[in-house]
C-alpha positions as CSV (number, residue, x, y, z in Angstrom):
1,M,6.2,-23.9,-0.2
2,E,5.5,-23.0,-3.8
3,E,2.1,-24.8,-3.7
4,D,1.2,-23.0,-0.5
5,L,1.5,-19.7,-2.2
6,V,-1.3,-20.4,-4.5
7,T,-3.3,-22.5,-1.8
8,N,-3.2,-19.4,0.4
9,S,-4.6,-17.2,-2.3
10,A,-6.9,-20.0,-3.3
11,S,-8.3,-20.4,0.5
12,S,-10.4,-17.2,0.1
13,A,-11.4,-17.4,-3.6
14,D,-15.0,-18.9,-4.6
15,N,-14.8,-17.1,-8.1
16,N,-18.3,-15.9,-7.9
17,S,-18.7,-12.4,-9.5
18,D,-20.5,-11.1,-6.6
19,T,-17.5,-11.5,-4.2
20,L,-14.7,-8.8,-4.3
21,H,-11.3,-10.0,-3.3
22,I,-9.1,-7.3,-1.6
23,F,-5.3,-7.4,-0.7
24,V,-4.1,-4.5,1.7
25,D,-0.5,-3.5,2.5
26,E,1.4,-0.5,3.5
27,A,4.5,1.4,2.5
28,G,6.6,3.8,4.4
29,D,6.3,3.8,8.3
30,P,4.1,5.7,10.7
31,T,7.1,6.6,12.8
32,L,7.3,10.6,13.8
33,F,9.2,10.7,16.9
34,K,12.3,9.2,18.3
35,G,10.4,7.5,21.4
36,R,6.9,8.4,22.2
37,R,7.8,12.1,23.2
38,G,11.3,12.5,21.7
39,K,12.6,14.6,18.6
40,P,10.8,14.5,15.3
41,L,12.3,11.8,13.0
42,V,10.5,13.0,9.7
43,D,12.8,13.3,6.8
44,S,15.6,11.9,8.7
45,P,17.6,8.8,7.1
46,G,15.6,5.6,7.5
47,C,12.3,7.4,8.2
48,S,9.9,8.0,5.2
49,R,8.2,11.4,4.4
50,Y,5.1,9.7,3.4
51,F,3.0,6.8,4.6
52,I,0.9,5.0,2.1
53,L,-2.0,2.4,2.4
54,G,-2.9,0.7,-0.5
55,K,-5.7,-1.9,-1.4
56,L,-5.5,-4.0,-4.6
57,E,-8.9,-5.4,-5.9
58,V,-8.1,-8.9,-7.8
59,T,-10.7,-10.5,-10.0
60,D,-9.1,-14.0,-9.4
61,P,-6.7,-14.3,-6.6
62,V,-5.9,-17.8,-7.7
63,I,-4.8,-17.2,-11.2
64,L,-2.7,-14.1,-10.2
65,A,-0.9,-16.4,-7.3
66,H,-0.1,-19.1,-10.0
67,K,1.3,-16.5,-12.4
68,L,3.3,-14.8,-10.0
69,T,4.8,-18.1,-8.4
70,T,5.3,-19.5,-11.9
71,L,7.4,-16.6,-13.0
72,R,9.4,-16.5,-9.8
73,M,10.3,-20.4,-10.3
74,E,11.2,-19.8,-13.9
75,M,13.6,-17.0,-12.6
76,L,15.0,-19.0,-9.8
77,N,15.9,-22.0,-12.4
78,D,17.3,-19.5,-14.8
79,P,21.2,-19.8,-15.0
80,Y,21.2,-15.7,-15.4
81,F,20.3,-15.5,-11.8
82,A,22.4,-18.3,-10.5
83,G,24.7,-17.1,-7.6
84,V,22.9,-13.6,-7.2
85,E,22.5,-12.9,-3.6
86,S,18.7,-12.2,-3.6
87,F,18.3,-15.7,-5.2
88,R,20.1,-17.5,-2.6
89,P,17.4,-19.3,-0.5
90,E,19.3,-18.7,2.9
91,R,18.8,-15.0,2.1
92,K,15.1,-15.4,2.2
93,K,14.5,-12.6,-0.5
94,T,13.5,-13.3,-3.9
95,A,14.0,-16.9,-3.9
96,H,11.0,-17.0,-1.3
97,A,8.8,-14.2,-2.5
98,F,8.9,-11.1,-4.7
99,H,9.6,-7.8,-2.8
100,A,10.0,-4.7,-5.1
101,K,12.7,-3.2,-2.7
102,D,14.9,-6.1,-2.6
103,D,14.4,-7.4,-6.2
104,L,16.8,-6.8,-8.9
105,P,15.8,-4.4,-11.6
106,E,15.6,-7.3,-14.1
107,V,13.2,-9.3,-11.8
108,R,11.1,-5.9,-11.2
109,Y,10.7,-5.5,-15.0
110,R,9.2,-8.8,-15.5
111,V,7.0,-8.7,-12.5
112,F,5.8,-5.2,-13.6
113,N,5.1,-6.6,-17.1
114,L,3.1,-9.5,-15.4
115,L,1.0,-6.9,-13.5
116,R,0.4,-4.6,-16.2
117,A,-0.7,-7.5,-18.6
118,E,-3.5,-8.3,-16.0
119,G,-5.4,-5.2,-17.1
120,T,-8.8,-4.7,-15.4
121,A,-8.4,-7.7,-13.6
122,L,-6.3,-5.5,-11.1
123,R,-7.7,-2.2,-9.6
124,F,-5.5,-0.3,-7.1
125,H,-6.5,2.4,-4.5
126,A,-4.4,4.2,-2.1
127,V,-4.5,6.7,0.6
128,I,-1.4,9.0,1.4
129,C,-0.3,10.7,4.4
130,D,2.4,13.6,4.4
131,K,4.1,12.9,7.6
132,N,5.2,16.6,7.8
133,A,1.8,17.7,7.8
134,L,0.7,15.0,10.5
135,L,3.7,16.2,12.5
136,R,2.5,19.7,12.7
137,R,-1.0,18.3,13.9
138,E,0.5,16.2,16.4
139,E,2.9,18.9,17.9
140,A,-0.2,21.0,18.3
141,K,-1.9,18.3,20.2
142,R,1.0,17.6,22.5
143,A,1.3,21.6,23.0
144,A,-2.4,21.7,24.2
145,D,-2.2,18.5,26.4
146,Q,1.1,17.5,28.0
147,T,0.0,14.1,28.6
148,Y,-1.0,13.6,24.8
149,R,1.1,10.7,23.1
150,Y,1.3,9.7,19.4
151,Q,0.3,6.4,18.7
152,P,1.7,5.0,15.2
153,N,-0.9,2.3,15.2
154,A,-3.7,5.0,15.2
155,L,-2.2,6.5,12.1
156,Y,-2.6,3.1,10.4
157,D,-6.2,2.6,11.6
158,S,-7.1,6.1,10.5
159,L,-6.0,5.2,6.8
160,V,-7.8,2.0,7.1
161,R,-11.0,3.9,8.0
162,S,-10.3,6.6,5.2
163,L,-9.7,3.9,2.2
164,F,-12.6,1.8,3.2
165,S,-15.2,4.5,3.6
166,K,-15.2,5.3,0.2
167,F,-17.5,4.6,-2.8
168,H,-15.5,2.0,-4.5
169,R,-16.7,-1.1,-6.3
170,L,-19.4,-2.7,-4.6
171,A,-20.3,-6.4,-4.0
172,D,-22.3,-8.9,-2.1
173,R,-19.3,-10.2,0.0
174,Y,-15.8,-9.0,0.5
175,E,-13.0,-11.1,1.0
176,L,-10.1,-9.1,2.6
177,C,-6.6,-10.0,3.3
178,V,-4.2,-7.6,5.2
179,A,-0.5,-7.9,5.3
180,R,0.7,-8.8,8.9
181,R,2.2,-5.8,10.8
182,G,4.8,-6.6,13.5
183,H,4.3,-9.5,15.9
184,K,1.3,-8.2,17.8
185,D,-2.1,-9.3,17.0
186,R,-4.1,-6.3,15.8
187,N,-7.1,-8.1,14.4
188,Q,-9.6,-6.3,16.8
189,A,-8.2,-2.9,15.9
190,L,-8.6,-3.7,12.2
191,T,-11.8,-4.9,12.7
192,L,-13.1,-1.8,14.7
193,A,-11.4,0.3,12.0
194,L,-13.6,-1.4,9.3
195,E,-16.8,-0.9,11.3
196,H,-16.0,2.7,11.6
197,A,-15.6,2.8,7.9
198,E,-18.9,1.1,7.3
199,R,-20.7,3.6,9.5
200,D,-18.8,6.3,7.5
201,F,-19.9,5.0,4.3
202,E,-23.7,4.6,5.4
203,A,-23.6,8.2,6.8
204,T,-22.1,9.7,3.5
205,Y,-24.0,7.7,0.9
206,G,-27.2,6.7,2.8
207,F,-27.3,2.8,2.4
208,S,-25.3,0.1,3.9
209,R,-22.9,-2.5,2.4
210,G,-24.1,-4.9,4.5
211,G,-22.1,-4.3,7.7
212,S,-19.5,-6.8,9.2
213,D,-21.6,-9.8,8.2
214,V,-20.4,-9.3,4.5
215,W,-16.6,-9.0,5.1
216,R,-14.2,-12.0,5.9
217,I,-10.9,-10.5,7.2
218,R,-8.0,-12.5,7.4
219,V,-4.2,-11.5,8.3
220,S,-1.4,-13.0,6.3
221,D,2.4,-12.8,5.5
222,P,3.3,-11.4,2.3
223,R,6.0,-14.1,2.1
224,T,3.5,-16.7,1.6
225,E,0.7,-14.8,0.1
226,A,1.5,-14.1,-3.5
227,C,-1.4,-11.6,-4.0
228,L,0.1,-9.3,-1.4
229,Q,3.3,-9.4,-3.3
230,A,1.5,-7.8,-6.1
231,V,0.2,-5.0,-3.7
232,D,3.9,-4.4,-2.6
233,Y,4.9,-3.5,-6.4
234,F,1.8,-1.1,-6.7
235,L,3.0,0.5,-3.5
236,W,6.5,0.5,-4.4
237,A,5.8,2.5,-7.9
238,L,3.7,5.0,-5.7
239,Q,6.4,5.2,-3.2
240,R,9.2,5.8,-5.9
241,F,6.9,8.7,-7.2
242,Y,6.6,10.4,-3.8
243,E,9.8,9.7,-1.8
244,Q,12.8,12.0,-2.6
245,R,15.9,9.9,-2.4
246,T,19.4,10.9,-2.0
247,H,22.6,9.5,-3.7
248,P,24.2,7.2,-1.9
249,Q,27.7,8.5,-2.3
250,T,27.4,12.2,-2.6
251,G,24.3,12.5,-0.5
252,E,22.6,14.9,-3.2
253,P,18.8,14.9,-3.7
254,M,17.9,12.4,-6.7
255,P,14.8,13.1,-9.1
256,R,11.6,11.5,-8.2
257,E,10.8,8.7,-10.4
258,D,7.4,8.4,-12.4
259,R,8.0,5.6,-14.7
260,Y,6.8,2.8,-12.5
261,L,3.8,4.7,-11.7
262,N,3.1,5.6,-15.2
263,L,3.5,1.9,-16.2
264,L,0.7,0.9,-13.8
265,W,-1.5,4.0,-14.0
266,S,-4.2,2.6,-16.2
267,Q,-4.8,0.1,-13.1
268,M,-4.7,2.7,-10.4
269,A,-8.4,3.5,-9.9
270,E,-8.0,6.4,-7.2
271,I,-5.2,7.9,-5.3
272,H,-6.2,10.0,-2.3
273,D,-3.5,12.4,-1.4
274,L,-5.0,13.4,2.1
275,D,-2.7,16.5,2.8
276,F,-2.3,18.0,-0.6
277,G,-4.6,20.9,-1.9
278,P,-7.9,21.5,-0.1
279,E,-9.0,20.6,3.3
280,R,-10.0,17.0,2.4
281,G,-6.7,16.3,0.1
282,T,-6.8,15.7,-3.5
283,Y,-8.1,12.7,-5.5
284,F,-6.1,11.7,-8.4
285,N,-7.6,9.4,-11.0
286,K,-8.3,8.8,-14.7
287,Q,-9.9,12.4,-15.2
288,R,-6.9,14.1,-12.8
289,P,-3.7,12.3,-13.4
290,L,-1.0,11.9,-10.9
291,T,2.1,13.8,-12.4
292,L,5.3,15.2,-11.0
293,E,4.3,18.5,-12.4
294,E,0.9,18.4,-10.6
295,R,2.1,17.1,-7.3
296,F,5.6,18.7,-6.8
297,E,6.0,21.9,-9.1
298,S,6.1,24.9,-6.9
299,G,3.2,27.4,-7.2
300,K,0.9,25.1,-8.8
301,R,-1.3,24.7,-5.9
302,K,-1.9,26.3,-2.6
303,K,-0.9,23.9,0.3
304,K,-3.4,23.1,2.9
305,K,-3.3,24.7,6.4
306,P,-2.1,22.7,9.2
């Protein structure tokens, strides 16, 4: 099992400088309604306010996978974690793979430090959809056409198109590993979304990255793909910044947390907040850092019209 984690990441790594290795996962969920035409669920318990798609560029996936697997095995054999629920193999949590939501704070601290120590070997990009803004757009479509139905997969595909049509790091070849979603095979839809992104890129910048011939796409399970576990940590840091949580006992709103985002900010190349600010959203990067004051302080910026 542990060798598989490294082998899976190594399967796409040729360690050539002209190959870019990219790992993609999501945070939140694309759900808007209860059923296809039911009542809106955004902001209700168990439904996220934001849907985030992120990609992590990894200089050497084999090395990163080895480091993550080694760290997890060290903690699995550490008496300090003996008997902890998430480390019980039958629970299929930290004993099998890192997952920020399930991991103990002590585990998260060590994983975050490992990722931060990788420095420029890791570069993260994300696109973020505010589902309240999306809900307004979808309800307008439903009002105009009674036969219209919202498709959650369409949101995912549109974010894939947005994420990959941007002018990010270029290479001769792209090795793309995408986290598996559910039980249905959506490889064809993913390929189509990337083809649209390629056409968008060429139309915007006037040259091609090579088309589908330079992309090698595979879908994998984060439980057996260590580099996808790294993407999960970057996404979790961003999600803790954006999502408004409530106290489990009192139900009162809890402060958003920016410390995880701040910890990894030097490796976050670009965050595109699609529904904040002007018509095409706002880009946060080194020149415009993403802060709680900038994003959530009232009156700082006019909201985009639906």
